[in-house]
C-alpha angles and dihedrals in degrees: 000000000000121000128215124227111215132198102269128227100237093181135026092253099040113123099163139359145183120263093224100179141351113228092192134045134213111289095030118131112230133189131200109286096026115132111252106174148343112247121198113214126183090275111026147002108253134187119243117211131206117251098189132041127236142089124311099243100174138004108210101179119054127223114276094026109151131203094028105170119233108261095029110138106245101172145004125230119203117212121235110286094015120124106257095208091053091048091049092051092052097062105078130241124328119255114255118268118266096234113098127210109263113256093238093055089052092051096047119107115255118263132204114284114268126218116253114271123216111274113258114218113244118251112264116263115254118259090243091061091064095048118094108240138146117258091248092050091051092051093047092046091050091049093048097039094241118161104229091201088069094052125089114223124223096186127097112314091000094304115166115241133183095272092057090066094063108111094007115141112264124213142142113324112250112248117243115262111273115245119249113265114259119252115269110253121220118250112276138187112283108270128203116270115275116262115248116266112265118255117260118275090254090063095252116158129188097212088207092296114145109253146150123238109231116200112227116239121226088254093053092048090051093047089051093049097045097046091047090051090048095053092042098044107027118069102222124208118189127209123181131194132178113229129198110228104186097100091045091051091049092049091047091053092050093047093049091053089054094044096047092097089056090049091239118140116186120218124207087246091059090058092045090054090053092047094051091048092052093043091054091054091048090051103034091172087077097045090078146108128220111233109177108263093008141038132226117223113195126216094202131052111230107181120207108207119203112237122183112226133173107292099008149337135301131187113215113193130238100205118214093005090165092064101036125095117247092244090055090047091051094050093045094046093051090052093047094048093048093050091043091057090048092049092243103125119118116227095254088059095061104023120083125017126154097234139358139233123204119185120192095161092108087066092055093252108156099198139348142165115238125210115246114250105226136258086028117088103215144028128189116220114203123204130196123291108237140165109267137164104265134175111241120175091349093305130103110246140157114262138164105255135176131189119230123191123195118205111204134190100239091203089068105021126053119216091247092055091047089051090052091054092049090049092050091047092051093048093050092053095044091048099029099169087074094065092052094057 
């Protein structure tokens, strides 16, 4: 008896997703554990594995289809010995294609019906399209002009991953296959000019300025929706402190010398993650979450750390940052960031967290105010450390100073409690031995 493959829920909150790419085709034999497709959620592109074995009888949802609801049947698997054609016919109607009719075509006046033109065969798919490779590897290969067919994959089932491209021969990127020419329409009576395409729902207008239309990814749509909701629904209060970094930088240098044999190299961000975790435990009134007519107060500090990835932002979580050693935080953060950029995080690794940290100091940003990531109640924004005139022991000296700004949900955190957290965070960084005890 045939089995249906449904759009999976790859996270507890996932309601729909984009079927980014099929890794099998109709007629392929699959076994349990084989990779079937790449599914794009609001945060990452994840691989979907087969549970049952059999033959792919019918693919019902095409590549690139967006807004596919969880539970939608996307393919049919025929069991061994079952007639594939019969199995394919039993699975219902295919989902509509993702491509929409262009607005201008919809607005054009109708023309006389044209006779059917001879079908033009579609351009053959590129070799790369048939090779199993991660989304990141495909983007890098396209940018470098690497022929994926000539690369040996070391991932699951021979799948090509980022590391396999190292040393691969670069060249000129292969152009995308040209679309088949449209059928030639028969002459028709002159129709009125097409009406201009309507402006975007947001009210954006091009004013005749040359531009490209960039299709929003599922991740970008989710970022836009969540941050809009945050600024509209969460009353933000911002508190900024200047923090001297010299002692922290000296301690980091000493720790790195001692950790060199273990091949661990601490970043300033690793120490800031630790400091925020400890500060939240010292000021539990800020380690909270607003929940309508009640409030959740957490006994552990799980720090979500903003990581920039292609097409957006993701916040992998260092769980229990208050209790972990800085070497463990550094090792864990490096692994999380690498897998985040490769789209390999599982939902539990980026969903949750009790507070967030966003560091833009590496870009030379002096100070900024970050948007709270609901349902969290605070986020710490870190600016660049720079040499500034600074009063030390009642004398004006030159010190390395950074500005840190906490954004707090004023429904859950009073200004005085937010100020206490900022004070604790500052003291831990300026006297960093205390947070290592």
